[in-house]
Every structure is written in structure tokens, then in C-alpha cells.
C-alpha positions in Angstrom: -2.3 -16.2 -27.2 -3.1 -15.9 -23.6 -4.9 -12.8 -22.3 -2.1 -10.4 -20.5 -3.0 -10.8 -17.0 -2.5 -14.5 -17.4 0.8 -13.9 -18.5 1.8 -11.6 -15.8 -0.2 -14.0 -13.0 3.3 -16.1 -13.0 5.0 -13.4 -11.8 2.9 -13.3 -8.5 2.6 -17.0 -8.1 6.4 -16.9 -6.2 4.2 -14.6 -3.5 1.7 -17.0 -2.5 2.2 -17.2 0.9 2.3 -13.1 1.4 -0.9 -12.4 -0.8 -2.6 -15.5 1.2 -2.0 -13.3 4.6 -3.2 -10.1 2.8 -6.3 -11.7 1.7 -6.9 -13.4 5.0 -6.5 -9.7 6.5 -8.9 -8.6 4.3 -11.3 -11.1 5.2 -11.1 -10.2 8.7 -11.9 -6.6 7.7 -15.2 -8.0 6.0 -16.3 -9.2 9.7 -15.5 -5.7 11.5 -17.2 -4.0 8.7 -20.5 -6.2 9.3 -20.1 -5.8 13.1 -19.6 -1.8 12.9 -23.1 -0.7 12.8 -24.7 -2.7 15.6 -23.4 -0.8 18.7 -25.5 2.0 17.4 -28.7 0.2 16.5 -28.3 -1.2 20.1 -27.8 2.1 21.6 -30.8 3.6 19.4 -33.2 0.7 19.8 -32.6 -1.7 22.9 -31.3 1.1 24.9 -33.1 4.5 24.1 -36.3 2.9 23.3 -35.9 0.4 25.8 -37.1 -2.8 23.6 -35.3 -6.4 24.4 -32.0 -7.2 23.2 -32.0 -9.5 20.5 -31.6 -13.7 21.7 -28.2 -14.0 20.5 -27.4 -10.8 22.3 -29.3 -11.3 25.5 -26.0 -11.9 27.3 -25.0 -7.9 27.1 -27.1 -6.4 30.0 -25.7 -9.3 32.0 -22.3 -7.8 31.8 -20.7 -6.0 34.9 -22.3 -2.8 35.4 -24.8 -3.2 32.3 -27.6 -3.3 34.6 -28.5 0.4 33.8 -29.1 2.3 30.9 -25.8 4.5 31.6 -23.8 1.5 31.9 -25.2 -0.3 28.5 -24.3 3.0 26.8 -21.0 2.7 28.4 -20.4 -1.1 27.2 -21.7 -0.4 23.5 -19.6 2.9 23.1 -16.6 1.0 24.3 -17.5 -1.9 21.9 -17.5 1.0 19.2 -14.0 1.8 20.0 -12.5 -2.2 20.4 -14.0 -2.4 17.0 -12.5 0.7 15.6 -8.7 -0.2 17.1 -9.0 -3.8 16.3 -10.2 -2.8 12.4 -7.4 0.0 12.2 -4.4 -2.9 13.6 -5.6 -5.3 10.9 -5.8 -2.4 8.4 -2.3 -1.3 9.4 -0.7 -4.6 9.2 -2.6 -5.5 6.1 -1.4 -2.6 4.4 2.2 -3.2 5.7 2.1 -6.9 4.1 0.5 -5.7 1.2 3.0 -2.8 0.6 5.7 -5.5 1.0 4.4 -7.9 -1.4 3.6 -5.4 -4.2 6.9 -3.9 -4.2 8.0 -7.2 -4.6 6.1 -8.6 -7.5 7.3 -5.5 -9.3 11.0 -5.3 -8.3 10.9 -9.4 -10.0 8.8 -8.1 -12.9 11.3 -5.4 -13.5 14.1 -7.4 -13.3 12.7 -10.3 -15.1 12.3 -7.6 -18.3 15.8 -6.1 -17.6 17.1 -9.6 -18.1 15.4 -10.3 -21.1 16.0 -6.9 -22.4 19.5 -7.6 -22.4 19.5 -11.1 -23.9 17.7 -9.4 -27.2 19.8 -8.4 -30.1 21.4 -5.7 -31.0 19.2 -4.8 -33.8 16.4 -4.4 -31.3 18.1 -2.2 -29.0 19.1 0.3 -32.1 15.4 0.1 -33.1 14.1 1.0 -29.9 14.9 4.2 -27.7 16.9 3.8 -24.3 14.5 6.2 -22.7 11.5 4.2 -23.2 13.1 1.1 -22.4 14.0 2.1 -19.0 10.4 3.6 -18.7 9.0 0.1 -19.4 11.7 -1.6 -16.6 11.3 1.4 -13.9 7.9 2.0 -14.4 5.5 0.0 -16.2 6.5 -3.1 -14.2 4.2 -1.8 -11.7 1.1 -3.2 -13.7 1.8 -6.4 -11.9 1.0 -4.6 -8.8 -1.4 -2.9 -9.9 -3.2 -5.8 -11.4 -2.6 -8.2 -8.1 -3.5 -5.6 -5.2 -5.4 -2.9 -7.4 -7.4 -5.3 -8.9 -7.7 -9.0 -8.3 -7.5 -8.8 -4.5 -10.2 -5.9 -4.5 -12.3 -7.8 -6.6 -12.3 -10.4 -4.3 -12.9 -8.8 -1.2 -15.2 -6.0 -2.4 -17.4 -8.8 -3.8 -17.5 -11.2 -0.7 -18.2 -7.7 1.3 -21.2 -6.8 -1.3 -22.7 -10.7 -0.4 -22.1 -10.1 3.3 -23.6 -6.1 3.5 -26.5 -7.2 1.3 -27.3 -10.3 3.4 -27.3 -8.3 6.1 -29.6 -5.7 4.6 -32.2 -7.9 3.3 -32.6 -9.6 6.7 -33.4 -5.9 8.0 -35.3 -4.7 4.9 -35.7 -6.9 1.5 -37.6 -4.3 -0.1 -35.0 -1.5 0.6 -32.4 -4.0 -0.3 -33.8 -4.4 -3.9 -34.1 -1.1 -4.3 -30.3 -0.3 -3.0 -28.8 -2.8 -5.6 -30.7 -1.1 -8.6 -27.6 1.2 -9.1 -25.7 -2.2 -10.4 -27.0 -2.0 -13.9 -26.3 1.7 -14.1 -22.7 1.2 -13.2 -22.3 -1.7 -15.6 -23.5 0.9 -18.5 -21.0 3.5 -17.0 -18.3 0.6 -17.3 -19.3 -0.7 -20.6 -19.2 2.9 -22.0 -16.1 4.4 -20.8 -13.8 1.4 -20.2 -12.2 1.5 -24.1 -11.4 4.9 -24.1 -9.7 5.0 -20.7 -7.3 2.1 -21.7 -6.6 4.0 -24.6 -6.0 7.3 -23.3 -4.0 5.8 -20.7 -1.9 4.0 -23.3 -1.5 6.9 -25.3 -0.3 8.7 -22.1 2.5 6.1 -21.1 3.5 5.9 -24.6 4.5 9.4 -24.8 5.7 9.3 -21.3 8.2 6.7 -22.9 9.2 8.8 -25.6 9.6 11.7 -23.5 12.2 9.8 -21.3 13.7 9.4 -24.6 14.5 12.2 -26.0 15.6 13.6 -22.4 18.0 10.8 -22.5 18.9 11.5 -26.0 19.6 15.7 -25.3 21.9 14.6 -22.2 24.1 12.4 -24.0 24.7 14.4 -26.7 25.6 17.7 -25.0 28.6 18.6 -26.0 27.1 18.4 -29.9 24.1 20.8 -28.5 26.7 23.3 -26.9 29.1 22.9 -29.9 26.2 23.7 -32.3 24.1 26.4 -30.3 20.7 24.0 -30.4 20.1 24.2 -26.7 16.7 26.5 -27.6 16.1 23.8 -30.6 16.3 21.3 -28.1 14.3 23.1 -25.8 11.4 23.5 -28.5 11.6 19.7 -29.3 11.3 18.9 -25.4 8.3 21.5 -25.2 6.3 20.5 -27.7 6.7 16.8 -26.4 6.0 17.9 -23.1 2.9 19.2 -24.4 1.4 16.3 -26.3 2.2 14.1 -23.4 0.1 16.7 -20.9 -2.9 16.8 -23.3 -2.9 12.7 -23.5 -3.1 13.1 -19.8 -5.4 15.6 -19.6 -7.4 13.4 -22.1 -7.3 10.3 -20.3 -8.1 11.8 -16.5 -10.9 13.4 -18.2 -12.5 9.9 -19.5 -11.7 9.2 -15.5 -13.4 12.0 -14.3 -16.3 11.5 -16.4 -16.7 8.0 -15.6 -15.9 9.1 -11.8 -19.2 11.4 -11.9 -21.3 9.3 -13.0 -20.4 6.4 -10.6 -21.0 9.1 -8.0 -24.2 10.0 -9.1 -25.7 6.5 -9.6 -24.8 5.8 -5.8 -26.2 9.1 -4.6 -29.6 8.4 -6.3 -29.4 5.2 -4.7 -29.0 6.4 -1.2 -31.4 9.5 -1.8 -34.2 6.5 -2.9 -33.5 4.5 0.4 -33.6 7.3 2.9 -37.1 8.2 1.0 -38.6 4.7 1.3 -37.1 3.5 4.5 -38.4 6.9 6.2 -42.2 5.7 4.7 -41.2 2.3 6.3 -40.6 3.6 9.7 -43.7 6.1 9.4 -45.7 2.7 8.6 -44.3 0.6 11.5 -42.5 -1.9 9.7 -38.6 -0.5 10.4 -37.6 0.4 13.6 -35.2 4.1 13.6 -32.4 2.0 14.8 -32.5 -0.5 11.8 -33.4 2.7 9.4 -30.1 4.0 10.7 -27.9 0.3 10.7 -29.4 0.0 7.3 -28.0 3.7 6.1 -24.8 2.7 7.3 -24.8 -0.8 5.7 -25.9 0.8 2.4 -22.3 3.2 2.6 -20.7 -0.2 3.2 -22.5 -1.5 0.1 -21.8 1.3 -1.8 -17.9 1.4 -0.7 -17.5 -1.7 -2.6 -19.6 -1.3 -5.4 -17.9 1.9 -6.0 -14.4 -0.1 -5.7 -15.8 -2.7 -8.3 -16.5 0.0 -10.7 -13.5 1.8 -10.2 -11.7 -1.4 -10.9 -12.0 -0.8 -14.8 -9.9 2.5 -14.5 -7.5 0.4 -12.4 -7.4 -2.2 -14.9 -7.3 0.5 -17.9 -3.8 1.7 -16.5 -2.7 -1.9 -15.6 -3.4 -3.0 -18.9 -2.0 0.0 -20.7 1.3 -0.8 -18.7 1.3 -4.2 -19.2 0.6 -3.8 -22.9 4.3 -2.2 -23.0 6.2 -4.9 -20.5 4.5 -7.7 -22.7 5.4 -5.9 -26.1 8.9 -6.5 -25.0 8.8 -10.1 -23.2 7.0 -11.3 -26.4 9.9 -10.0 -28.2 12.3 -13.5 -29.2 14.5 -12.1 -31.8 18.1 -12.4 -31.4 20.9 -15.3 -30.7 20.0 -18.2 -28.2 21.4 -21.1 -26.9 20.9 -24.1 -29.2 19.7 -27.3 -27.1 22.7 -29.2 -26.4 25.2 -26.2 -26.6 28.3 -27.3 -25.6 31.6 -25.3 -24.0 34.7 -24.6 -26.3 37.4 -26.9 -26.2 40.5 -25.9 -23.7 43.6 -25.8 -25.9 47.0 -24.5 -25.5 47.7 -20.7 -25.7 49.4 -21.3 -29.4 46.4 -23.5 -30.7 43.5 -21.5 -29.7 41.6 -18.9 -31.7 41.5 -20.5 -35.1 38.7 -19.1 -36.7 36.6 -19.9 -40.2 34.2 -18.3 -41.9 32.7 -20.4 -44.6 30.6 -19.3 -47.0 29.2 -16.6 -44.7 25.9 -14.4 -45.5 24.2 -11.4 -43.6 22.5 -8.5 -43.7 20.4 -6.7 -41.0 17.3 -6.6 -42.5 15.7 -8.7 -44.8 17.7 -7.1 -47.9 19.7 -6.3 -48.8 22.9 -8.6 -47.6 25.4 -6.8 -46.1 28.0 -9.5 -46.3 28.0 -11.8 -48.9 29.6 -15.3 -49.4 32.6 -14.7 -46.9 34.9 -17.3 -47.2 38.4 -16.4 -44.7 40.4 -18.7 -42.7 42.4 -17.1 -39.8 45.2 -19.6 -37.9 45.6 -19.2 -34.5 47.8 -16.3 -33.3 47.2 -14.6 -36.7 47.0 -10.6 -36.8 44.4 -10.1 -39.7 43.8 -6.4 -40.7 40.2 -5.8 -42.5 40.8 -3.0 -44.9 37.8 -1.5 -47.2 35.8 2.1 -47.3 33.1 3.0 -44.6 30.3 0.4 -45.3 32.2 -2.4 -46.4 31.1 -4.5 -44.2 34.5 -4.8 -41.6 32.9 -4.3 -38.6 29.7 -6.7 -39.3 32.2 -9.3 -40.1 34.0 -8.9 -36.8 30.5 -8.4 -34.9 29.3 -12.2 -36.1 32.2 -13.7 -33.7 31.0 -13.3 -30.7 27.4 -13.9 -31.7 26.0 -10.6 -31.8 23.9 -11.4 -34.7 23.9 -15.0 -36.4 24.3 -15.0 -40.2 21.8 -15.7 -42.8 23.6 -18.8 -44.6 26.7 -20.3 -43.9 28.8 -20.7 -40.6 31.5 -19.5 -38.7 33.8 -21.9 -36.8 35.6 -21.5 -33.6 38.3 -24.2 -32.8 36.7 -26.1 -35.4 33.4 -25.9 -33.5 30.3 -24.2 -35.0 29.8 -20.9 -32.8 26.0 -21.7 -33.0 26.8 -25.2 -31.2 28.6 -22.9 -28.5 27.2 -21.8 -25.3 27.0 -18.3 -26.2 28.8 -16.9 -22.4 31.6 -19.8 -23.0 32.3 -18.2 -26.5 32.1 -14.2 -25.6 34.6 -15.4 -22.4 36.8 -16.0 -25.3 36.5 -12.6 -27.5 37.9 -9.5 -25.7 37.2 -6.1 -27.8 38.8 -2.5 -27.7 36.7 -0.2 -30.2 37.4 3.2 -31.3 35.1 5.1 -28.4 35.7 2.2 -25.2 32.5 2.3 -23.3 33.2 2.3 -19.8 31.2 2.3 -16.5 30.5 4.9 -14.1 32.8 2.7 -11.8 36.1 2.8 -10.1 39.2 2.1 -12.3 39.7 -0.8 -10.7 36.0 -2.4 -11.6 36.5 -1.2 -14.9 39.8 -2.9 -15.9 38.3 -6.2 -14.2 34.3 -6.1 -16.0 35.7 -9.1 -18.1 37.1 -10.8 -15.1 35.1 -9.9 -11.6 36.9 -12.1 -9.5 40.2 -10.9 -10.5 43.0 -9.9 -7.4 44.1 -6.3 -7.2 47.6 -7.4 -8.3 46.4 -8.9 -11.5 44.4 -5.9 -12.4 47.8 -3.6 -11.4 50.0 -5.9 -13.9 47.6 -5.3 -16.2 47.4 -2.0 -16.2 50.9 -1.7 -16.4 51.1 -3.7 -19.5 48.5 -1.3 -21.1 50.8 1.6 -19.9 48.2 2.9 -17.9 49.7 2.1 -14.5 51.3 5.8 -14.5 47.8 8.2 -14.9 46.2 5.8 -13.0 48.3 6.3 -10.0 47.9 10.4 -10.4 44.0 9.8 -10.4 42.7 11.1 -6.8 42.3 7.8 -5.3 44.3 5.4 -8.0 43.0 2.5 -9.0 39.8 3.2 -6.7 39.0 6.2 -8.2 35.1 6.1 -9.9 35.1 7.6 -13.3 32.7 9.9 -14.8 29.7 8.6 -17.0 31.6 6.6 -20.1 34.5 7.9 -19.1 33.6 11.4 -19.7 36.9 12.2 -16.8 39.5 10.7 -18.7 41.1 11.7 -21.8 40.6 9.5 -25.2 44.3 7.9 -24.7 43.2 6.9 -21.1 40.3 5.4 -21.7 41.7 3.1 -24.1 44.4 2.2 -22.0 41.9 1.0 -19.3 39.9 -0.7 -22.3 43.5 -2.6 -23.1 43.9 -3.5 -18.9 40.7 -5.1 -19.4 41.1 -7.2 -22.5 44.7 -8.0 -20.9 43.0 -9.2 -18.0 40.3 -11.2 -19.5 43.1 -13.2 -21.5 40.7 -14.1 -24.3 41.6 -16.2 -27.4 40.4 -14.0 -30.0 40.8 -9.9 -30.0 39.3 -7.6 -31.8 40.3 -4.3 -32.1 37.8 -1.5 -34.1 40.0 1.5 -35.2 41.9 1.7 -31.5 43.9 4.3 -32.2 42.3 6.4 -35.3 41.2 9.5 -32.6 44.7 9.3 -31.2 47.6 12.1 -31.5 50.8 11.0 -32.3 52.3 10.6 -29.0 49.2 9.0 -27.4 49.1 6.8 -30.2 52.5 5.9 -29.3 51.6 4.8 -25.8 48.6 2.7 -26.8 50.5 0.7 -29.8 53.0 -0.3 -27.2 50.2 -1.9 -25.2 48.3 -3.2 -28.1 51.5 -5.1 -29.3 51.6 -6.6 -26.0 47.8 -7.7 -26.2 47.9 -9.3 -29.5 50.8 -11.2 -28.7 49.7 -14.7 -28.9 46.3 -13.8 -29.8 44.1 -13.8 -32.9 43.5 -10.6 -33.7 41.3 -8.9 -36.3 42.2 -5.4 -36.7 39.8 -2.8 -38.2 41.9 -0.1 -39.5 42.3 2.9 -41.9 46.2 4.3 -40.6 49.1 2.4 -42.7 51.3 2.2 -39.8 48.6 -0.5 -38.1 47.6 -2.4 -41.0 51.8 -2.5 -42.3 52.2 -4.9 -39.1 49.3 -7.3 -40.1 50.3 -11.0 -40.6 47.1 -11.2 -43.3 45.4 -8.5 -45.1 41.6 -9.1 -46.1 40.0 -6.4 -48.6 36.4 -5.8 -48.7 34.3 -4.1 -51.3 30.5 -4.2 -51.1 30.1 -6.8 -48.4 32.6 -9.2 -50.3 36.0 -10.0 -49.8 38.1 -9.3 -53.2 41.8 -9.9 -51.9 43.7 -11.8 -49.1 47.5 -11.5 -48.5 50.2 -9.7 -46.6 50.8 -6.5 -47.0 54.0 -7.0 -49.9 52.4 -9.5 -51.9 49.1 -7.5 -52.2 51.0 -4.3 -52.7 52.6 -6.0 -55.6 49.5 -7.2 -57.4 48.6 -3.9 -57.6 44.8 -4.3 -57.1 42.5 -3.0 -54.7 44.5 -3.1 -51.8 47.1 -1.0 -53.5 44.7 1.6 -54.7 43.5 2.0 -50.8 47.5 2.6 -49.6 47.7 5.0 -52.4 44.8 6.8 -51.5 45.7 6.9 -48.0 49.4 8.5 -48.7 47.3 10.8 -51.3 45.7 12.0 -48.1 48.4 12.5 -46.1 50.4 14.6 -48.8 47.5 17.0 -49.3 47.2 18.1 -45.2 
């Protein structure tokens, strides 16, 4: 497997032009840094000490008004200001460009990670915490910016600055230059000693932060239950405990970085003190001028700045590595259904002919063992209403989840209009399947946008027509802004029956060939159920419908009943025939009546 930084580099490739501009401006800054100390040296050696200007700078005394010492001081002071102004302009431009490029890279990686997460299987998401995944998308995706603009570019520019500064310092005093770079081996030892502790502690902190976000997200979603059972203090204590663990991990990572920082600063301080002492001796011996020593010390600071930057890159690299590890953990996950090579679209058929579904010897489970569905064989002709009956855990919801390919069977196959669904483009297959669940999922969008979620290009009159057919138009018109009313998170501002009717309107507008109803009326009162059932009757007309229900009223109207026990189909037929047989279905209906009579 390629190193993590190589895997991430492909997300920086589209931003080559911006990165090239940032790199060029960094090179300009290096040149300006090299020139920065020279006005001071010229003032000390060539103005105050009255030495002749070097050959390459002999033109300076010929400048207007530079014939006197005062004029030379003015020109050299002005040169310092010009160098400062140009450097600031270059630095501001570079910072602006770098921020833009870095932000675009972060959003690009975040979008790629978000897209990949959407395509992973439901079972993957069932194993993961939503809050932690959100943190990986919104926070950990910053690793690409940290890697490129926080590690790679500083590595390049600091290395070049180091070479440039050392070359100039060597011209001034080779012996002092050798002393100055003796801190490099010491820094190398510090990096080797602290690199692993910094990486591991940073990764641990980020993992715990993801858990903390997940804990907060879970509690917010479950607030009604928290309030109902008076568990506020319990949840607060759980959050505090995890917060404490996160804090300790953060302190541990900061402590490792502080130890490393102290060692680096100590090494540069030792090197500076040694150069000052030896350089002073060189001035006293006459082998180095005072101006030369001042310039050398100035360059020493400029030498140690990139050296320090290079040393601290290990800290930034550790942070980037920890975040990248979390990002690539998801990106490297390939589980989930995918389009086969050469996948096709379903044939376009007349409304009365589409929606022919066949299960052939289908076996499936969520883990390696045991199987939830075992050797299921079932044929549902177009337009048939089939009720799936059985105890909780019999495999009813699992069976219908295979139709839109939320999962693929372990063995056997499923045919949709005589084509194996694994040979059909996933997007095309799912466009022909509509779902109405017991707890319909609504987004915090307008009512119209929720209805048109399966057909975002639908016109307003089509949306209104679907709402009218779903018995939803009347209550929608009573909302503050009608169809433009923005509903709460998960439809919290609507009643259960209102949410169901919006979900039915959404399914009507989608006009899919196959409809899946997963206990759509189980939580409704009698009056609301009547309104919903009227809408469902309109929705089911002419569609192949799978109905998961426990209520006798819902089952009785089905064309076919399939009874599941322990993942196998034990009986199929219509209601009257199965009652006459007196088998599993009959016992199930009798249990329903006994439950009703006991209430």
C-alpha cells in the first residue's frame, strides 16, 4: 500500500497552478531575507567605519545626495524600508493565495470523503458513530491542507532558505558557519525521540474528539427519551467522563509537543551563544569586522528560523498523519454494493408490465453467520400487492431491503423485470423503487422540497397534485407558509400522520414501479390511519407493492401473503386460502385477534 501522504497527494494535484504561485512567492521571500541584513552591514562597515564599498555595490555612493555620510545613511535606511515594504507585500499576497488554495483542497477532500461515505453499505454505517464520521468529513479533511501548506511547502522553502543563508554565512566566516550548523544532529535526535509519541498522542486525541462529537449527537437525537426517563444527569456524567478522557489525551499530546519545542529552542540558544562567543573572538583578532559579525548574527537567526521550522515539521506531520489515518480509514473501505462493469438500465415498459420481481434461492445475512434469509424463492407479478407476515426478526425488512440493493445476497439472485438487479445501474434501479417507512425520514427543508426529494425537477403543480392525492394538501395549506414552510429536523414540527402523508406524496411523485411499505400505519390512531390508508390505496394502484404489516386490516387487502419464519418462507397464497389451510398464517391471525380482545 502506498504511504498516506502519497495517497493524499492526488487531492492536491488539481491545485497545481495555485501552489506554483505560492511556491514562487516563497522563493521571492527567500531572496528578500538574504538581502535584509545588508543595509545594516553597509552602515556599520562602509559608513560608520568609512571602508570602501565592495565592487558590486560601488554604485551606491554615486546615488543623488549620497556623497556625504548623512546621504548614505538616508539611502541605506530607505533601502531597509523598501525591503520591508516589498517583503510585506509579497508575504500578504502569499498568505492570501495559500489560504485560498488550502481551503479549496480541504473542501475537495471533504467532498470526496462525504461522497464515499454515502456510497458505503448500510451495515458499515450501522457499525460507525455518526458524530465521528461527521468529524472526519469536517475536521480531519484538513489534513490535506496541513500536509501541503503546513509541511511540504515549508519543507521546500526552509531547505532552500537554509542553503542560501549558509552559503552567505560561509562567505563571511566558514568556521562560525560550521559551529552554527552543529545543532542539526541534536535536532535530529529530538525528532527521532519525540516523533512517535507526538503522532500517537495526537491520533488518540482526535479519536476521542470524534467519540465526543458522536456522544453529543446521539444525546441530542434521543432528547425525548432522555427527558422522559429523567436521564439528564446520567448523560451529563457520561459526557463529562468522555470529556475528561479527551482533555487528558489533549494535554498528553501538547506535553509531548512542548518537550520537543523546549529541546529545539534549547539547541538553537546553545548554538547562538557559541557563535556569539567565537565571533567576538574573531572580531578581537581582526579576522571579522563588527558589521560582519552583526550580519552573521542576523543570518544566524535567519538560519535557525528555517532549521526550527524543519524541526517543528515533525509536529505538523504528526498531526497531519493522525488526521489522514482517520480519513484514509474510510476512503480505503470498499464494502458496499457497486455497479458492475457494463451495468445497464431497466427496460422501459408500460405501467401494467413493469415491476415484475422474482427472488431465486436467495440467502443473505449481515455477518458471516448465521444467515437471516435462507433459500428464499418468491415471484411477484407486476401490480401485485404482497403482504409479508411474520414475527419480529423473521426477516421481512431484510427481504425488501435487497430489492433496491441496500445489500447484495450471499447466494441466489433477484430479478427485476427479468434482469438480475446486479446487472442494473444502481441509480436506475433505485429510481424504480419507492419507500414509505413506519418513521418516514423528512429533511429540514420546505414541505415542497421534501415531497420533490425523489424528483427534484418536479413542477409546483405536480407537487400539489401529489399532496392532494396523499390527503396532505389540507393540512399543508394551514401551515404558516404552506408548501414553502420549512419543517423541523426529522419532521419534528409535524404529527405522525402528517409526516406519513408527506412521505406518501413523495412516493406518488416519484412514480416508481415498486413500492415498499414498512408498517406505515402501525403508530397511527384510527382516524389518521383512515386518511393514510386512503392515500396508500391511491399510491398502490398499478404498482408492485411489498407490505410489511402486523394489522389485519392492512394484510387482508393484499393479493398475496408470504409468511416468514426464521428467515424462510413457510406459506404463500391469498388470505382466504391460507386461513383455510389452518397453518402458520392462520395461527398468526388468531394471535392478532386474541391480542385485540385482550385489550
